[in-house]
Kinemage of the C-alpha trace (Angstrom):
@kinemage 1
@onewidth
@group {chain A} dominant
@subgroup {mainchain}
@vectorlist {calphas} color= white
{ca met a 1} P 111.043 61.092 144.020
{ca his a 2} L 113.279 59.972 141.124
{ca met a 3} L 111.984 56.435 141.448
{ca arg a 4} L 108.414 57.727 141.181
{ca ala a 5} L 109.380 59.513 137.955
{ca phe a 6} L 111.140 56.348 136.734
{ca ile a 7} L 108.049 54.202 137.333
{ca asp a 8} L 105.749 56.750 135.676
{ca ser a 9} L 108.012 56.970 132.610
{ca met a 10} L 108.269 53.185 132.308
{ca glu a 11} L 104.500 52.829 132.489
{ca gln a 12} L 104.278 55.267 129.561
{ca tyr a 13} L 106.980 53.289 127.650
{ca ser a 14} L 109.291 56.311 127.814
{ca ile a 15} L 112.338 54.141 128.433
{ca arg a 16} L 115.011 56.747 127.715
{ca asn a 17} L 113.473 59.327 130.050
{ca ala a 18} L 113.070 56.684 132.730
{ca tyr a 19} L 116.754 55.777 132.732
{ca val a 20} L 117.972 59.361 132.439
{ca gln a 21} L 115.949 60.112 135.570
{ca ile a 22} L 117.016 57.104 137.607
{ca phe a 23} L 120.669 57.093 136.529
{ca tyr a 24} L 121.886 60.667 136.336
{ca glu a 25} L 119.587 62.277 138.890
{ca val a 26} L 120.246 59.644 141.548
{ca leu a 27} L 123.995 59.943 140.996
{ca asn a 28} L 123.677 63.715 141.381
{ca asp a 29} L 121.852 63.210 144.670
{ca ile a 30} L 124.538 60.812 145.895
{ca arg a 31} L 127.185 63.420 145.083
{ca arg a 32} L 125.173 65.958 147.078
{ca tyr a 33} L 125.018 63.467 149.929
{ca gln a 34} L 128.794 63.100 149.824
{ca thr a 35} L 129.354 66.862 149.890
{ca arg a 36} L 127.328 66.976 153.119
{ca gly a 37} L 129.749 64.567 154.765
{ca gly a 38} L 127.932 61.383 153.799
{ca gly a 39} L 129.782 58.228 152.879
{ca gly a 40} L 131.308 55.268 154.602
{ca asp a 41} L 129.081 52.271 155.286
{ca val a 42} L 126.307 52.247 152.682
{ca asn a 43} L 124.167 50.062 154.923
{ca arg a 44} L 123.787 52.857 157.441
{ca gly a 45} L 121.146 55.530 157.108
{ca gly a 46} L 119.177 56.067 153.923
{ca leu a 47} L 121.901 55.413 151.352
{ca gly a 48} L 121.562 51.625 151.632
{ca lys a 49} L 117.842 51.803 150.824
{ca val a 50} L 118.522 54.075 147.869
{ca leu a 51} L 121.218 51.739 146.538
{ca arg a 52} L 118.943 48.692 146.827
{ca asp a 53} L 116.135 50.317 144.809
{ca trp a 54} L 118.595 51.850 142.350
{ca leu a 55} L 120.220 48.508 141.502
{ca ile a 56} L 116.823 46.878 140.937
{ca cys a 57} L 115.826 49.673 138.565
{ca met a 58} L 119.138 49.678 136.702
{ca met a 59} L 119.364 45.878 136.354
{ca pro a 60} L 117.742 45.682 132.868
{ca ala a 61} L 120.196 48.275 131.537
{ca ile a 62} L 123.470 47.126 133.154
{ca pro a 63} L 122.693 43.631 134.516
{ca his a 64} L 126.237 42.349 135.142
{ca thr a 65} L 127.299 45.466 137.010
{ca cys a 66} L 124.130 45.466 139.105
{ca glu a 67} L 124.571 41.789 140.022
{ca glu a 68} L 128.154 42.453 141.099
{ca tyr a 69} L 127.241 45.379 143.350
{ca trp a 70} L 124.140 43.610 144.652
{ca his a 71} L 126.309 40.730 145.886
{ca arg a 72} L 128.937 43.075 147.232
{ca leu a 73} L 126.777 45.684 148.949
{ca val a 74} L 123.229 44.374 149.460
{ca lys a 75} L 122.902 40.622 149.997
{ca asp a 76} L 123.923 37.221 148.695
{ca ser a 77} L 121.173 36.713 146.155
{ca phe a 78} L 120.386 37.843 142.621
{ca val a 79} L 119.086 41.312 141.841
{ca ser a 80} L 117.456 39.904 138.692
{ca thr a 81} L 114.982 38.009 140.896
{ca glu a 82} L 113.905 41.149 142.755
{ca arg a 83} L 110.833 43.178 141.870
{ca ile a 84} L 110.413 46.941 141.909
{ca asp a 85} L 108.139 48.135 144.681
{ca val a 86} L 105.782 50.426 142.777
{ca glu a 87} L 103.853 51.449 145.920
{ca ile a 88} L 106.424 54.009 146.966
{ca asp a 89} L 104.442 57.206 147.518
{ca gly a 90} L 104.268 56.589 151.259
{ca arg a 91} L 108.071 56.329 151.373
{ca ile a 92} L 108.654 59.777 149.870
{ca asp a 93} L 109.307 62.277 152.645
{ca trp a 94} L 107.793 65.282 150.870
{ca gly a 95} L 107.397 67.314 154.064
{ca gly a 96} L 110.824 66.640 155.504
{ca thr a 97} L 113.862 65.789 153.421
{ca ile a 98} L 112.711 67.318 150.138
{ca glu a 99} L 111.406 70.518 151.717
{ca ser a 100} L 114.608 70.834 153.752
{ca glu a 101} L 116.747 70.445 150.620
{ca asp a 102} L 114.693 72.998 148.692
{ca tyr a 103} L 114.975 75.469 151.560
{ca leu a 104} L 118.731 74.944 151.905
{ca asp a 105} L 119.206 75.403 148.150
{ca arg a 106} L 117.352 78.735 148.324
{ca val a 107} L 119.518 79.907 151.212
{ca val a 108} L 122.702 78.995 149.316
{ca glu a 109} L 121.454 80.775 146.202
{ca asp a 110} L 120.562 83.902 148.190
{ca ile a 111} L 123.940 84.041 149.934
{ca arg a 112} L 125.734 83.660 146.606
{ca ser a 113} L 123.625 86.461 145.113
{ca ile a 114} L 124.408 88.761 148.041
{ca leu a 115} L 128.140 88.037 147.884
{ca lys a 116} L 128.199 88.568 144.119
{ca ala a 117} L 126.267 91.838 144.297
{ca thr a 118} L 128.373 93.264 147.129
{ca ser a 119} L 131.768 91.732 146.220
{ca leu a 120} L 132.196 91.014 149.919
{ca lys a 121} L 134.520 88.403 151.378
{ca pro a 122} L 133.025 88.095 154.853
{ca lys a 123} L 134.830 86.638 157.834
{ca arg a 124} L 131.480 85.416 159.090
{ca ile a 125} L 128.006 84.861 157.625
{ca val a 126} L 125.100 85.291 160.034
{ca ile a 127} L 121.768 83.758 159.021
{ca gly a 128} L 118.787 84.968 161.031
{ca cys a 129} L 115.802 82.634 161.321
{ca his a 130} L 112.283 83.515 162.411
{ca ser a 131} L 111.019 83.141 165.957
{ca gln a 132} L 107.930 81.220 167.029
{ca arg a 133} L 106.132 84.535 167.482
{ca ala a 134} L 106.861 85.514 163.880
{ca arg a 135} L 105.430 82.198 162.705
{ca arg a 136} L 102.307 82.606 164.842
{ca ile a 137} L 101.746 86.147 163.525
{ca ala a 138} L 102.242 84.939 159.945
{ca glu a 139} L 99.777 82.085 160.454
{ca met a 140} L 97.148 84.447 161.863
{ca ile a 141} L 97.550 86.982 159.046
{ca leu a 142} L 97.378 84.297 156.360
{ca ser a 143} L 94.248 82.815 157.942
{ca gly a 144} L 92.553 86.239 158.100
{ca arg a 145} L 92.718 86.467 161.891
{ca gln a 146} L 94.921 89.559 162.119
{ca asn a 147} L 92.280 91.320 164.240
{ca glu a 148} L 93.141 88.869 167.023
{ca leu a 149} L 96.705 90.164 167.218
{ca asp a 150} L 97.616 92.576 169.986
{ca arg a 151} L 98.590 96.146 169.250
{ca glu a 152} L 102.334 95.541 168.972
{ca glu a 153} L 101.850 92.464 166.801
{ca arg a 154} L 99.534 94.363 164.430
{ca ser a 155} L 102.338 96.868 163.879
{ca phe a 156} L 104.227 94.140 161.984
{ca ile a 157} L 101.454 93.684 159.396
{ca pro a 158} L 102.877 96.310 156.947
{ca asp a 159} L 106.293 94.615 157.070
{ca phe a 160} L 104.647 91.230 156.534
{ca met a 161} L 102.729 92.499 153.494
{ca lys a 162} L 105.864 94.113 152.048
{ca asn a 163} L 107.646 90.768 152.187
{ca arg a 164} L 104.616 88.578 151.466
{ca lys a 165} L 105.950 87.075 148.229
{ca asn a 166} L 108.961 85.640 150.056
{ca ile a 167} L 107.043 84.262 153.046
{ca ser a 168} L 105.881 80.649 153.221
{ca leu a 169} L 104.846 78.443 156.124
{ca leu a 170} L 107.208 75.521 155.737
{ca ser a 171} L 106.632 72.392 157.780
{ca ile a 172} L 110.319 72.177 158.674
{ca asp a 173} L 112.301 73.791 161.476
{ca glu a 174} L 114.386 76.183 159.383
{ca ala a 175} L 116.942 76.928 162.112
{ca ala a 176} L 117.446 73.205 162.755
{ca val a 177} L 117.986 72.530 159.028
{ca leu a 178} L 120.616 75.266 158.797
{ca glu a 179} L 122.357 74.213 161.988
{ca arg a 180} L 122.437 70.599 160.775
{ca asn a 181} L 124.086 71.758 157.552
{ca arg a 182} L 126.271 74.489 159.051
{ca lys a 183} L 129.543 72.656 158.369
{ca tyr a 184} L 128.483 72.148 154.771
{ca leu a 185} L 127.743 75.876 154.414
{ca glu a 186} L 131.063 76.808 156.003
{ca gly a 187} L 132.912 74.579 153.562
{ca leu a 188} L 130.933 75.977 150.647
{ca phe a 189} L 131.636 79.632 151.486
{ca ser a 190} L 135.018 79.130 153.211
{ca thr a 191} L 134.009 81.151 156.244
{ca glu a 192} L 132.289 80.806 159.603
{ca val a 193} L 128.498 80.502 159.488
{ca val a 194} L 126.366 81.453 162.472
{ca val a 195} L 122.680 80.485 162.680
{ca thr a 196} L 120.561 82.644 164.980
{ca val a 197} L 116.875 82.904 165.881
{ca arg a 198} L 115.756 86.547 165.932
{ca asp a 199} L 112.450 87.931 167.061
{ca leu a 200} L 110.598 90.620 165.139
{ca ser a 201} L 111.837 94.111 165.871
{ca pro a 202} L 109.683 97.270 165.780
{ca arg a 203} L 112.819 99.358 165.177
{ca gly a 204} L 112.965 98.577 161.483
{ca gly a 205} L 115.531 96.608 159.545
{ca lys a 206} L 115.033 93.251 157.937
{ca asn a 207} L 112.726 91.048 159.988
{ca pro a 208} L 113.008 87.251 159.653
{ca trp a 209} L 109.714 85.707 158.542
{ca pro a 210} L 108.993 82.014 157.853
{ca gly a 211} L 110.501 80.902 154.559
{ca ser a 212} L 111.941 84.358 153.885
{ca arg a 213} L 115.406 85.083 152.553
{ca pro a 214} L 118.351 85.115 154.990
């Protein structure tokens, strides 16, 4: 995503904006990666690919440094002979990594808001995620097929409409994203975090809908 912005800025001769984007924003993402437990061998996972592209982009600005790290961490050649791959749109995982990060950021923000408003210091934070039935009901309502719902399912329509502004059909598995980042959340809030999948309840209370707040 940052590389796409870098290429677009360079094509418009906005050199300063290009390097602000590729330098600071990528470093911020690497710091985020490290806070999630990332690190170690840069040639494993996605960090090696990021580093390779980053050094190619940064070479005109800090050539000696980029050559040094290229030799040390990428391969025994010269980064100055490499070309930027401008056909990168197919490599951007819009529906996976980016959507997962945006969702996780919203969850963190919501938990912080709740803790600030209540002044609570919980021993455990429980995050309830929507069930497959809740997603199916949401999909049918949003597509105008609510008449196909059975009687019990139609009873959830008022609750859906009340929370409509916070509901979105993400392509990710929200529970899986939270479970994958549970240790990160526990470190962030210094308490146990439990991720659960809850079905819709006709007895009232806060029902978990797709994309809704925890």
